[in-house]
C-alpha positions as CSV (number, residue, x, y, z in Angstrom):
1,M,8.3,21.8,8.5
2,N,9.7,25.3,8.2
3,Q,12.4,26.2,5.7
4,E,15.2,25.6,8.1
5,E,13.9,22.1,8.9
6,E,13.3,21.4,5.3
7,V,17.0,22.2,4.5
8,A,18.1,20.0,7.4
9,H,15.9,17.2,6.1
10,E,17.4,17.4,2.6
11,Q,20.9,17.7,4.0
12,A,20.4,14.4,5.8
13,Y,19.4,12.8,2.5
14,V,22.2,14.3,0.6
15,D,24.7,13.1,3.3
16,W,23.3,9.6,2.9
17,A,23.6,9.8,-0.9
18,Y,27.2,10.9,-0.6
19,K,27.9,8.0,1.6
20,K,26.5,5.6,-1.0
21,L,28.5,7.4,-3.7
22,D,31.7,7.0,-1.7
23,E,30.9,3.2,-1.6
24,M,30.6,3.2,-5.4
25,V,33.9,5.1,-5.8
26,R,35.7,2.7,-3.5
27,R,34.2,-0.2,-5.4
28,A,35.2,1.3,-8.8
29,S,38.7,1.8,-7.5
30,S,39.1,-1.9,-6.5
31,E,37.5,-3.4,-9.7
32,G,40.7,-3.0,-11.7
33,T,42.7,-5.0,-9.1
34,L,40.2,-7.9,-9.0
35,A,40.4,-8.7,-12.7
36,A,41.3,-12.2,-13.5
37,G,42.4,-14.0,-16.7
38,D,44.7,-12.7,-19.5
39,I,46.6,-9.5,-19.3
40,G,44.4,-7.9,-22.0
41,T,41.3,-8.5,-20.0
42,Y,43.0,-7.1,-16.9
43,R,44.0,-3.9,-18.6
44,A,40.6,-3.4,-20.2
45,L,38.9,-3.8,-16.8
46,K,41.4,-1.6,-15.1
47,Q,40.9,1.2,-17.7
48,N,37.2,0.9,-17.3
49,A,37.5,1.1,-13.5
50,E,39.8,4.1,-13.7
51,R,37.3,5.9,-16.0
52,R,34.4,5.1,-13.8
53,H,36.4,6.4,-10.8
54,R,37.0,9.7,-12.6
55,E,33.4,10.0,-13.6
56,L,32.1,9.4,-10.1
57,G,34.6,11.7,-8.7
58,A,33.4,14.5,-11.0
59,A,30.0,14.3,-9.4
60,L,31.3,15.0,-5.9
61,D,30.2,18.7,-6.0
62,G,26.5,19.4,-6.3
63,L,25.6,15.7,-6.6
64,V,21.8,16.3,-6.1
65,F,19.9,19.1,-7.6
66,G,16.3,18.1,-7.6
67,R,13.5,16.1,-6.0
68,L,10.1,15.0,-7.4
69,D,7.2,14.2,-5.1
70,F,4.7,12.0,-7.0
71,L,0.9,12.0,-6.7
72,Q,1.2,8.2,-6.3
73,P,4.1,5.8,-6.5
74,H,5.8,6.3,-9.8
75,F,8.8,4.3,-11.1
76,G,8.4,2.6,-7.8
77,Y,9.0,5.8,-5.8
78,E,6.9,8.2,-3.7
79,S,9.8,10.7,-4.0
80,M,12.7,10.6,-6.4
81,Y,15.9,12.5,-6.2
82,V,17.6,13.6,-9.5
83,G,21.3,14.5,-9.8
84,K,24.4,14.5,-12.0
85,T,25.0,10.7,-11.7
86,H,23.2,7.5,-10.7
87,V,23.9,6.5,-7.1
88,N,22.9,3.1,-5.8
89,G,20.7,2.8,-2.7
90,E,20.7,0.0,-0.1
91,N,21.8,-3.4,-1.3
92,L,22.3,-2.1,-4.9
93,D,18.7,-2.7,-5.7
94,R,17.5,0.9,-5.3
95,H,18.6,4.3,-6.7
96,A,19.5,6.9,-4.1
97,V,19.9,9.4,-7.0
98,I,18.6,9.1,-10.5
99,D,20.8,10.3,-13.3
100,W,19.3,13.3,-15.1
101,R,19.8,11.7,-18.5
102,T,17.6,8.7,-17.8
103,P,13.9,8.5,-19.0
104,A,13.0,8.8,-15.3
105,G,15.2,11.8,-14.9
106,E,13.5,13.5,-17.9
107,T,10.3,13.8,-15.8
108,F,12.1,16.5,-13.8
109,Y,12.2,18.7,-16.9
110,R,9.0,17.6,-18.6
111,A,6.5,18.1,-15.7
112,T,4.5,21.4,-15.9
113,S,1.4,22.7,-14.1
114,S,-0.5,22.0,-17.3
115,D,1.0,18.5,-17.8
116,A,2.2,17.3,-14.4
117,V,3.0,13.7,-15.7
118,G,2.2,12.4,-12.2
119,V,4.3,14.9,-10.3
120,G,2.7,16.8,-7.4
121,R,5.7,19.0,-6.5
122,R,9.2,19.7,-8.0
123,R,11.9,20.8,-5.6
124,I,15.1,22.3,-6.8
125,I,18.0,21.8,-4.3
126,Q,20.6,24.4,-4.6
127,M,24.0,23.2,-3.3
128,R,27.5,24.6,-2.8
129,G,29.9,21.7,-2.8
130,K,28.2,19.1,-0.5
131,E,26.1,21.5,1.4
132,V,22.4,22.3,0.7
133,E,22.1,26.1,0.5
134,S,18.5,26.6,-0.4
135,L,15.3,25.0,-1.7
136,H,13.0,26.2,-4.5
137,D,9.6,24.4,-4.6
138,E,7.1,24.4,-7.5
139,S,3.7,22.9,-6.8
140,L,2.4,21.4,-10.0
141,V,-1.0,20.2,-8.7
142,D,-3.2,22.4,-6.5
143,G,-3.6,21.1,-2.9
144,F,-0.8,18.5,-3.2
145,T,0.9,17.8,0.1
146,P,4.1,15.6,0.0
147,N,4.6,12.7,2.3
148,A,5.8,14.1,5.6
149,A,7.8,10.9,6.3
150,S,11.5,11.3,5.5
151,P,12.4,9.5,2.3
152,G,16.0,9.8,2.8
153,L,17.7,7.4,5.2
154,R,16.1,4.3,3.8
155,P,15.1,3.0,0.4
156,L,11.7,4.1,-0.8
157,P,9.5,2.1,-1.2
158,V,10.9,-1.5,-1.2
159,E,8.5,-3.2,-3.5
160,A,10.2,-2.4,-6.8
161,T,13.7,-3.5,-7.8
162,S,16.0,-1.5,-10.0
163,E,15.4,-4.0,-12.8
164,E,11.6,-3.3,-12.6
165,I,12.3,0.4,-12.6
166,R,14.4,0.2,-15.7
167,A,11.6,-1.9,-17.3
168,E,9.0,0.7,-16.5
169,E,11.3,3.5,-17.8
170,T,11.7,1.6,-21.1
171,Q,8.0,1.1,-21.5
172,R,6.9,4.6,-20.6
173,P,5.9,6.7,-23.6
174,M,8.7,9.0,-24.5
175,P,8.2,12.7,-25.3
176,R,8.6,13.9,-28.9
177,K,12.2,13.7,-29.8
178,S,12.8,15.9,-32.7
179,S,12.6,19.7,-32.8
180,G,10.7,19.6,-36.0
181,P,9.7,17.3,-38.8
182,T,12.4,15.3,-40.4
183,G,14.0,17.2,-43.2
184,Q,12.8,20.5,-41.9
185,T,14.5,23.3,-43.7
186,E,15.4,26.9,-42.9
187,Q,12.5,28.2,-44.9
188,N,10.0,27.0,-42.3
189,I,12.2,27.6,-39.2
190,R,9.9,30.5,-38.2
191,Q,7.2,27.9,-37.5
192,T,9.3,25.8,-35.1
193,E,8.4,25.7,-31.4
194,S,9.1,29.0,-29.9
195,P,7.6,31.3,-27.2
196,E,4.1,32.6,-27.9
197,G,4.4,36.3,-28.1
198,D,6.8,38.2,-25.8
199,D,5.2,37.4,-22.5
200,I,7.5,34.4,-21.9
201,G,8.4,34.7,-18.3
202,I,5.4,32.5,-17.3
203,N,7.1,29.7,-19.2
204,I,10.3,29.8,-17.3
205,R,10.9,26.9,-14.9
206,A,12.7,27.7,-11.6
207,K,12.6,31.4,-12.6
208,D,13.9,32.8,-9.3
209,L,16.8,30.4,-9.2
210,L,17.6,31.0,-12.8
211,L,17.6,34.8,-12.3
212,S,19.8,34.3,-9.3
213,E,22.3,32.3,-11.2
214,L,22.3,34.7,-14.1
215,A,22.9,37.6,-11.8
216,Q,26.1,36.1,-10.4
217,V,29.4,37.7,-11.5
218,R,31.0,35.8,-14.4
219,T,34.1,33.8,-13.5
220,G,35.3,33.4,-17.1
221,Q,34.1,29.8,-17.2
222,M,30.8,28.3,-18.1
223,K,29.1,26.1,-15.5
224,D,26.7,23.2,-16.1
225,V,23.0,24.2,-15.7
226,V,21.4,20.8,-15.1
227,A,19.1,22.2,-12.4
228,T,17.7,25.0,-14.6
229,I,17.5,23.5,-18.0
230,Q,14.3,24.8,-19.6
231,A,11.7,22.8,-21.6
232,D,12.7,24.2,-25.0
233,Q,16.4,23.4,-24.3
234,D,15.6,19.9,-22.9
235,R,13.6,19.0,-26.0
236,L,16.7,19.5,-28.1
237,I,19.2,18.0,-25.6
238,R,17.2,14.7,-25.8
239,A,16.5,14.8,-29.6
240,E,17.3,11.6,-31.4
241,G,21.0,11.4,-32.2
242,T,21.4,9.4,-35.4
243,S,21.0,12.3,-37.9
244,P,22.2,15.9,-38.1
245,L,20.5,18.4,-35.8
246,V,20.9,22.1,-36.4
247,I,20.1,24.4,-33.5
248,Q,19.5,28.0,-34.5
249,G,19.7,30.2,-31.5
250,G,20.2,33.9,-31.0
251,P,22.5,35.4,-28.3
252,G,21.9,34.2,-24.8
253,T,19.4,31.5,-25.8
254,G,21.7,28.8,-24.5
255,K,22.6,26.9,-27.6
256,T,26.1,26.2,-26.3
257,V,24.6,25.0,-23.0
258,V,22.3,22.8,-25.1
259,G,25.1,21.4,-27.2
260,L,27.3,20.5,-24.2
261,H,24.5,18.9,-22.2
262,R,23.4,17.1,-25.3
263,A,26.9,15.7,-25.7
264,A,26.8,14.4,-22.1
265,Y,23.3,13.0,-22.7
266,L,24.4,11.1,-25.9
267,M,27.6,9.8,-24.4
268,Y,25.6,8.4,-21.4
269,H,23.2,6.6,-23.7
270,Q,25.9,5.3,-26.0
271,R,27.5,3.6,-23.1
272,Q,24.2,2.2,-21.9
273,E,23.7,0.7,-25.3
274,G,27.3,-0.7,-25.4
275,T,28.3,1.5,-28.4
276,D,31.3,3.8,-28.9
277,D,30.9,7.0,-26.9
278,S,33.6,9.0,-28.6
279,M,32.7,12.7,-28.7
280,L,34.3,15.7,-30.3
281,I,33.5,19.3,-29.5
282,V,34.6,21.9,-32.1
283,G,34.8,25.5,-30.9
284,P,35.6,28.7,-32.8
285,N,38.8,29.6,-30.8
286,S,40.9,28.6,-27.9
287,A,39.4,31.3,-25.5
288,F,36.0,29.8,-26.2
289,L,37.2,26.3,-25.4
290,D,38.8,27.5,-22.2
291,Y,35.5,29.1,-21.3
292,I,33.5,25.8,-21.7
293,R,36.2,23.2,-20.7
294,T,34.8,22.4,-17.2
295,V,31.2,21.8,-18.2
296,L,31.5,18.2,-19.5
297,P,33.8,17.1,-16.6
298,S,31.3,18.5,-14.1
299,L,28.7,16.3,-15.8
300,R,31.0,13.3,-15.3
301,E,32.1,13.2,-18.9
302,S,35.8,13.6,-19.1
303,S,36.7,11.7,-22.3
304,A,35.3,14.1,-24.9
305,R,37.9,15.9,-27.0
306,Q,37.5,19.7,-27.2
307,L,39.4,21.3,-30.1
308,T,39.4,24.4,-32.3
309,L,38.9,23.8,-35.9
310,G,42.5,24.7,-36.5
311,E,43.6,22.2,-33.9
312,L,41.4,19.6,-35.5
313,A,42.7,20.2,-38.9
314,A,46.3,19.8,-37.6
315,S,45.5,16.8,-35.5
316,N,46.5,14.4,-38.3
317,L,50.1,15.7,-38.1
318,T,52.8,14.2,-35.9
319,P,54.1,16.6,-33.1
320,A,57.3,17.1,-35.2
321,R,55.3,18.1,-38.3
322,L,52.9,20.2,-36.2
323,A,55.8,22.4,-35.1
324,S,56.3,23.3,-38.8
325,V,52.7,24.6,-39.1
326,K,52.6,27.4,-36.6
327,V,49.7,29.7,-37.3
328,D,51.0,33.3,-37.1
329,D,49.6,34.9,-40.2
330,T,46.3,36.3,-41.5
331,V,44.9,36.4,-45.0
332,H,42.7,39.0,-46.7
333,D,39.0,38.4,-47.4
334,E,39.4,37.4,-51.0
335,A,42.1,34.9,-50.1
336,A,39.9,33.5,-47.3
337,R,37.1,33.0,-49.8
338,V,39.3,31.1,-52.3
339,L,41.0,29.0,-49.7
340,G,37.7,27.9,-48.3
341,D,36.3,27.0,-51.7
342,I,35.6,23.3,-52.5
343,R,37.8,23.6,-55.6
344,M,40.8,23.6,-53.3
345,A,40.2,19.9,-52.5
346,A,40.8,19.2,-56.2
347,A,43.9,21.4,-56.1
348,V,45.4,19.5,-53.2
349,Q,44.6,16.2,-54.9
350,A,46.3,17.4,-58.1
351,A,49.3,18.5,-56.0
352,V,49.6,15.0,-54.6
353,W,49.4,13.4,-58.1
354,S,52.0,15.9,-59.4
355,R,54.5,14.4,-57.0
356,L,54.3,11.0,-58.9
357,N,57.1,10.2,-61.3
358,P,56.0,7.1,-63.2
359,Q,58.7,5.7,-65.6
360,A,59.4,2.5,-67.3
361,I,61.1,-0.2,-65.3
362,Q,62.9,-3.4,-66.2
363,L,63.5,-6.6,-64.2
364,G,65.8,-9.4,-65.1
365,Y,64.3,-12.6,-63.8
366,R,65.3,-16.2,-64.6
367,G,67.1,-15.2,-67.8
368,R,64.1,-13.1,-69.0
369,N,63.9,-9.3,-69.3
370,L,60.6,-8.2,-67.9
371,R,59.5,-4.6,-68.7
372,L,56.6,-2.3,-67.7
373,D,56.2,0.9,-69.7
374,E,55.5,4.3,-68.1
375,A,51.7,4.1,-68.8
376,T,51.5,0.7,-67.1
377,V,53.4,1.8,-64.0
378,S,51.2,4.9,-63.8
379,S,48.1,2.7,-64.0
380,V,49.4,0.3,-61.3
381,I,50.0,3.3,-59.0
382,S,46.5,4.6,-59.6
383,D,45.0,1.2,-58.9
384,L,47.0,0.9,-55.7
385,T,45.9,4.4,-54.5
386,R,42.2,3.6,-55.1
387,A,42.5,0.2,-53.4
388,H,44.5,1.3,-50.3
389,G,42.8,4.7,-49.9
390,S,46.0,6.7,-49.3
391,Y,49.3,7.6,-50.9
392,S,51.4,6.1,-48.1
393,A,49.5,2.8,-48.2
394,A,49.8,2.7,-52.0
395,R,53.5,3.4,-51.7
396,N,54.0,0.6,-49.2
397,G,52.2,-1.7,-51.6
398,L,54.2,-0.5,-54.7
399,A,56.6,-3.5,-54.8
400,E,53.7,-6.0,-54.6
401,G,51.6,-4.1,-57.2
402,L,54.4,-3.8,-59.7
403,G,55.7,-7.3,-58.9
404,L,52.3,-8.8,-59.7
405,A,52.2,-6.9,-63.0
406,L,55.6,-8.2,-63.9
407,Y,54.6,-11.7,-62.8
408,E,51.6,-11.6,-65.2
409,Q,54.0,-10.7,-68.0
410,Y,56.4,-13.5,-67.0
411,A,53.5,-16.0,-66.7
412,K,52.1,-14.9,-70.1
413,R,55.5,-15.7,-71.7
414,L,55.7,-19.1,-70.1
415,R,52.2,-20.0,-71.2
416,A,53.1,-19.0,-74.7
417,R,55.9,-21.5,-74.6
418,R,53.8,-24.0,-72.6
419,Q,56.4,-23.8,-69.8
420,T,53.9,-23.4,-66.9
421,I,55.5,-25.9,-64.4
422,R,56.9,-23.1,-62.3
423,L,53.7,-21.0,-62.1
424,G,52.0,-20.6,-58.7
425,E,52.0,-18.7,-55.5
426,R,55.7,-19.4,-54.7
427,E,56.8,-18.1,-58.1
428,R,54.5,-15.1,-57.7
429,Q,56.1,-14.2,-54.4
430,S,59.5,-14.7,-55.9
431,V,58.9,-12.1,-58.6
432,V,57.5,-9.7,-55.9
433,V,60.7,-10.1,-53.8
434,A,62.8,-9.5,-56.9
435,T,60.8,-6.4,-57.6
436,Q,61.3,-5.2,-54.1
437,E,65.0,-5.5,-54.5
438,L,64.9,-3.6,-57.8
439,L,63.0,-0.7,-56.3
440,S,65.4,-0.5,-53.3
441,K,68.4,-0.2,-55.6
442,G,69.3,3.4,-56.3
443,G,66.1,4.6,-54.7
444,L,64.0,3.7,-57.7
445,G,60.9,3.2,-55.5
446,R,61.4,6.7,-54.0
447,Q,61.7,8.1,-57.5
448,L,58.4,6.6,-58.6
449,M,56.5,7.6,-55.5
450,P,58.5,10.2,-53.5
451,D,58.0,10.6,-49.8
452,F,56.7,14.1,-48.8
453,E,54.9,15.9,-46.0
454,A,51.4,17.4,-46.1
455,H,52.4,20.9,-45.1
456,V,55.3,20.9,-47.6
457,L,52.9,19.8,-50.3
458,V,50.5,22.7,-49.5
459,A,53.3,25.2,-49.2
460,D,54.4,24.3,-52.7
461,L,50.9,24.2,-54.1
462,L,50.4,27.8,-53.0
463,C,53.3,28.8,-55.2
464,N,52.2,26.8,-58.2
465,L,49.9,29.0,-60.3
466,E,49.6,26.4,-63.0
467,L,48.3,23.7,-60.6
468,L,45.9,26.1,-59.0
469,Q,44.4,27.2,-62.4
470,N,44.2,23.5,-63.5
471,A,42.0,22.9,-60.5
472,G,39.5,25.5,-61.8
473,L,40.7,28.7,-60.2
474,T,40.8,31.9,-62.2
475,I,44.1,33.8,-62.6
476,S,43.0,36.4,-60.1
477,E,41.9,33.7,-57.6
478,A,45.2,31.9,-57.9
479,N,47.1,35.1,-57.5
480,A,45.0,35.9,-54.4
481,I,46.3,32.9,-52.5
482,S,49.7,32.4,-54.1
483,R,52.9,32.7,-52.2
484,E,56.2,34.0,-53.6
485,Q,58.2,30.9,-52.6
486,A,57.8,27.7,-50.6
487,R,59.7,28.4,-47.4
488,G,59.5,24.9,-45.9
489,R,59.6,25.0,-42.2
490,N,59.6,28.7,-42.2
491,H,56.4,29.0,-44.3
492,S,53.9,31.4,-42.8
493,W,50.5,29.9,-42.1
494,A,47.0,31.3,-41.5
495,R,44.1,29.3,-40.1
496,E,42.5,29.2,-43.5
497,H,45.5,27.1,-44.8
498,L,45.0,24.3,-42.2
499,P,42.0,22.6,-43.9
500,L,44.3,22.2,-47.0
501,V,47.0,20.6,-44.8
502,D,44.3,18.3,-43.4
503,E,43.1,17.4,-46.9
504,A,46.7,16.6,-47.9
505,A,47.3,14.6,-44.8
506,M,44.2,12.5,-45.5
507,L,45.3,11.8,-49.1
508,I,48.8,10.9,-47.9
509,R,48.0,8.9,-44.8
510,G,44.4,8.0,-45.0
511,R,41.3,9.0,-43.1
512,P,41.9,10.2,-39.5
513,A,40.2,8.9,-36.3
514,R,36.4,9.3,-36.4
515,F,33.9,10.1,-33.6
516,T,30.5,8.7,-32.9
517,H,29.1,12.3,-32.4
518,I,30.4,15.7,-33.1
519,V,29.2,19.1,-31.7
520,V,30.2,22.1,-33.8
521,D,29.6,25.5,-32.2
522,E,29.5,28.8,-34.0
523,A,29.0,26.8,-37.2
524,Q,27.5,29.5,-39.3
525,D,31.0,30.8,-40.4
526,L,32.6,27.6,-41.6
527,S,33.7,27.3,-45.3
528,P,33.2,24.2,-47.4
529,M,36.9,23.2,-46.9
530,Q,36.4,23.5,-43.1
531,W,33.3,21.3,-43.3
532,R,35.4,18.7,-45.0
533,V,37.7,18.6,-42.0
534,I,34.7,17.8,-39.8
535,S,32.9,15.5,-42.2
536,R,35.9,13.1,-42.6
537,R,35.9,12.6,-38.8
538,M,32.2,11.6,-38.6
539,A,31.7,7.9,-38.0
540,G,28.0,8.3,-39.2
541,D,25.5,11.1,-39.5
542,S,25.4,12.0,-35.8
543,I,26.3,15.7,-35.5
544,T,24.9,18.7,-33.6
545,I,25.4,22.0,-35.4
546,L,25.0,25.2,-33.2
547,G,24.9,28.7,-34.5
548,D,23.1,31.9,-35.3
549,L,22.7,33.1,-38.9
550,A,22.4,36.7,-37.5
551,Q,26.0,36.4,-36.1
552,G,27.7,35.1,-39.3
553,I,30.7,37.4,-39.8
554,S,33.1,35.5,-42.2
555,V,33.2,35.6,-46.0
556,W,31.5,32.2,-45.9
557,A,28.6,33.3,-43.6
558,P,25.4,31.7,-45.1
559,T,21.9,33.2,-45.5
560,S,20.2,29.9,-44.6
561,W,21.0,26.7,-42.8
562,D,20.3,24.9,-46.1
563,D,23.5,26.4,-47.4
564,V,25.4,25.0,-44.5
565,L,23.9,21.5,-44.8
566,E,24.9,21.3,-48.4
567,R,28.5,21.6,-47.3
568,L,28.1,18.8,-44.8
569,D,28.6,15.3,-46.2
570,A,25.7,13.5,-44.5
571,N,23.2,10.9,-45.7
572,A,20.5,11.2,-43.1
573,E,17.8,13.9,-43.3
574,P,18.6,16.8,-41.0
575,T,16.4,18.5,-38.5
576,I,16.5,22.2,-37.7
577,G,15.3,23.5,-34.3
578,Q,15.1,27.0,-33.0
579,L,15.8,28.5,-29.5
580,R,14.1,31.9,-29.0
581,L,13.9,32.2,-25.2
582,G,16.7,34.6,-24.2
583,Y,18.3,33.9,-20.8
584,R,21.6,35.8,-20.8
585,V,21.2,39.2,-22.4
586,P,18.9,41.7,-20.5
587,R,15.8,42.6,-22.4
588,P,16.6,46.3,-23.0
589,I,19.9,45.4,-24.5
590,M,18.5,42.6,-26.6
591,D,15.8,45.0,-27.9
592,F,18.5,47.5,-28.8
593,A,20.6,45.0,-30.6
594,S,17.6,43.5,-32.4
595,K,17.6,46.5,-34.7
596,L,20.7,45.0,-36.2
597,S,19.4,41.4,-36.3
598,E,16.5,42.5,-38.4
599,V,19.1,43.5,-41.0
600,A,21.5,40.6,-40.4
601,A,18.9,37.8,-40.6
602,P,15.5,39.2,-41.8
603,S,14.0,35.7,-42.1
604,L,14.5,34.9,-38.4
605,L,12.5,36.1,-35.4
606,P,14.9,37.7,-32.9
607,P,15.4,36.2,-29.4
608,V,13.0,37.4,-26.7
609,S,14.7,38.0,-23.3
610,F,12.7,37.7,-20.1
611,R,15.4,39.3,-17.9
612,P,15.1,42.9,-16.7
613,G,18.1,45.2,-16.9
614,P,19.4,48.7,-17.6
615,E,19.2,50.4,-21.0
616,P,22.6,50.5,-22.9
617,D,24.6,53.7,-22.3
618,V,25.7,55.5,-25.5
619,I,28.5,58.0,-24.9
620,R,30.0,60.3,-27.5
621,T,33.5,61.8,-27.0
622,R,36.3,63.4,-28.9
623,R,38.6,61.0,-30.8
624,S,41.6,62.3,-28.8
625,E,39.8,61.3,-25.6
626,L,38.3,58.0,-26.9
627,L,40.8,55.5,-25.4
628,K,41.1,57.3,-22.1
629,R,37.3,57.5,-21.7
630,T,36.9,53.9,-22.7
631,V,39.4,52.6,-20.1
632,E,37.8,54.8,-17.4
633,I,34.4,53.3,-18.1
634,A,35.8,49.8,-17.9
635,K,37.7,50.5,-14.7
636,A,34.4,51.7,-13.1
637,H,33.3,48.0,-13.5
638,S,36.6,46.4,-12.6
639,D,34.8,44.2,-10.0
640,L,33.0,42.6,-12.9
641,L,34.2,40.5,-15.8
642,T,34.5,43.2,-18.5
643,A,35.3,43.2,-22.2
644,I,36.3,46.1,-24.3
645,I,35.4,45.2,-27.9
646,A,37.1,47.6,-30.4
647,P,38.5,47.9,-33.9
648,E,41.9,46.2,-34.3
649,E,43.6,49.6,-34.9
650,L,42.6,50.8,-31.4
651,L,43.4,47.7,-29.4
652,P,47.2,48.3,-28.8
653,G,46.4,51.8,-27.3
654,I,43.7,50.4,-25.1
655,R,45.8,47.5,-23.9
656,E,48.7,49.9,-23.2
657,Q,46.5,52.0,-20.9
658,L,45.1,48.9,-19.2
659,D,48.7,47.8,-18.4
660,N,49.0,50.9,-16.2
661,Y,46.2,49.6,-13.9
662,D,45.5,46.5,-12.0
663,C,42.7,45.3,-14.4
664,E,42.6,41.6,-13.9
665,H,39.0,41.3,-14.9
666,I,39.2,43.5,-18.0
667,C,40.2,42.3,-21.4
668,A,40.4,44.1,-24.8
669,L,39.3,42.1,-27.8
670,E,38.4,42.1,-31.5
671,V,34.9,41.0,-32.3
672,E,36.1,37.6,-33.5
673,Q,37.8,37.0,-30.2
674,A,34.6,37.6,-28.3
675,R,32.6,35.1,-30.3
676,G,30.7,32.6,-28.1
677,R,31.8,34.2,-24.8
678,E,29.9,36.2,-22.2
679,F,30.9,39.1,-19.9
680,D,29.2,41.0,-17.1
681,M,29.9,44.3,-18.8
682,V,30.8,45.1,-22.4
683,C,32.1,48.3,-23.8
684,V,31.9,48.6,-27.6
685,V,34.2,51.2,-29.1
686,E,33.5,53.0,-32.4
687,P,30.8,50.8,-33.8
688,A,30.9,52.6,-37.1
689,Q,34.6,51.7,-37.6
690,I,33.9,48.1,-36.6
691,A,31.2,48.0,-39.2
692,D,33.3,49.6,-41.9
693,E,36.0,47.0,-41.4
694,A,33.6,44.0,-41.4
695,V,32.6,41.7,-44.2
696,H,29.1,41.7,-42.8
697,P,28.6,45.0,-40.8
698,A,25.2,44.3,-39.2
699,Q,26.1,40.8,-38.1
700,T,29.4,41.8,-36.7
701,L,27.9,44.6,-34.6
702,Y,25.1,42.4,-33.5
703,L,27.6,39.9,-32.2
704,A,29.6,42.6,-30.3
705,L,26.6,44.2,-28.7
706,T,25.2,40.8,-27.3
707,R,28.2,39.6,-25.3
708,T,27.0,41.1,-22.1
709,T,24.9,39.6,-19.2
710,K,24.4,42.9,-17.3
711,F,25.7,46.2,-18.8
712,L,26.5,47.6,-22.2
713,T,28.2,50.9,-23.0
714,I,28.9,52.2,-26.4
715,V,31.7,54.8,-26.7
716,H,32.1,56.6,-30.0
717,S,33.5,59.7,-31.7
718,I,32.2,58.8,-35.2
719,D,28.4,58.9,-35.9
720,L,26.7,55.6,-35.1
721,P,25.5,53.3,-37.8
722,A,22.0,54.2,-38.9
723,Q,20.4,51.1,-37.4
724,L,21.6,52.0,-33.9
725,T,20.2,55.5,-34.1
726,L,16.6,54.6,-35.0
727,G,14.2,55.4,-32.2
728,R,16.9,57.0,-30.0
């Protein structure tokens, strides 16, 4: 068949697959209404059906992306179609489409010309909506000719049932799951699997399609890449998920793509195993989350929560309390360092205990005066807090705790006089009730254990130099983070304060909801207090940590992943894997930026990009012409998604000039705001000034220079940093 006939042939199969998918959608829609039995069972089934309906609906666009033609029937198939979701064939005993996350679907990514694993030809089916646009074939075995008969409009072949296929999938030897030996550390990260030398283009699967997709103009939102996932990425996506996995990846290596597809992969398998599939994605800022928000839904996973670290830290607050914690402030570097220090956890705990007001209490009961001294009351409160795990729970149990202590005193007196006839559970409860009445009179209970809010506690703590120093801070450190006064609802908050609020909320109300797996992106910059926010939401040790040591720009940026893992409260041995294949940044630009990475992270090999592209432009101009020239350059690329990355001081002037033009696709950003995002064209303004204002100059410039997928222009009036002038 010629190309046109091949496309028509595949379109016929895709149409048939969509027909079968429609049947599954209709069936999922009706399952909730067919539930019988009690109302709880009905609601559970209905919710499950509604979720299934949403998931299937998400797969409507680009359902099929690949086909494998086998040397001989494999998994019961001569040819197998791979897509975003499983689709039943005829009579529910055949798969019209295999989910890419199954062991059978893994063959699509694993097969190579050197290890074909039974595959003669791999075909990538490029679709737009429900229409087949083009086909890209890869012959993995010389001389292989696929079966000319159409596999599409009937189940192929009929001898194997879906149960037998699943059995074969289970028994088939699986590829190596981890990216390195268990417990691998950053010191030997250079020895992890990576491209051999710089001639890596030959290792790229579906290279033409990948280049075509990368060449497309950015839309401002990331897309799923299930059709062009590469072997080094797939290996990490499918890595075992019960222990921490760190993925070190330079700019454009696809670590965010890997993290999101790994999330979809793990959620799928958790459901298959009947376990909780709760998933949390933590991103560096709201712009980044907006950039990635459609990826998981396009992979039929719509239930994952996607939050910034600040949103996560505030998620334990009620909406009313959240309104009191509006982040509209910044802190200087020294304050950020202190606020992120683990000693702040002790300071918050001390602040909670400082609210206690233990005092002696008296209870008149059956003609006897029962009394607990201050030390006993304090001890009871301490025991309650340890037993219940939170201040609020201990407060709710205060009457019972003090009542039991009073009852023991009452019982001791009766035993001394051998008057034990009244002792027992009824009498015990009677004393507890009497204690409850005592605590409610005059607000005695509220005096002993006052009610307070997490954000108010933290606001007061930041004004209390004595408490801060008692927690181990020096006078200068305490002064660095202290506030002149607690302003209640009007307190000004920075994002570095939010982990303290979360710490206080946990101590007051208990541990927040936990997730089966957490993916943390741009993790290299998190402080110990920020890691505590994440750790307390981990149901186990399943976490994927994404980042690049060469792009660490905060005061807490580590020099090794071992430093990061020490901040993570996990029991299982971690694995560290590395991505070195560069897909996004053109090679000339990556080579130029790598001069900085050699300074930023000398222990790591820089990414190697296989993409061609233009050299970066470096333009010097007078300071008085700097803003005008910058905007003119950006306007020349106004048909592309363009970012102007500049020092904070210059951004108002740049934005003012942009407001005079119709510049929908141009944005002006600080380096921090560009983190994790990608643009067609990037214009970096005054690199020397950016470096001078940064905590880590080389890392900050490296991040700025590697946000582009096509063009990079540097505009400056001040001499460039030395690393950028070498070899020019």
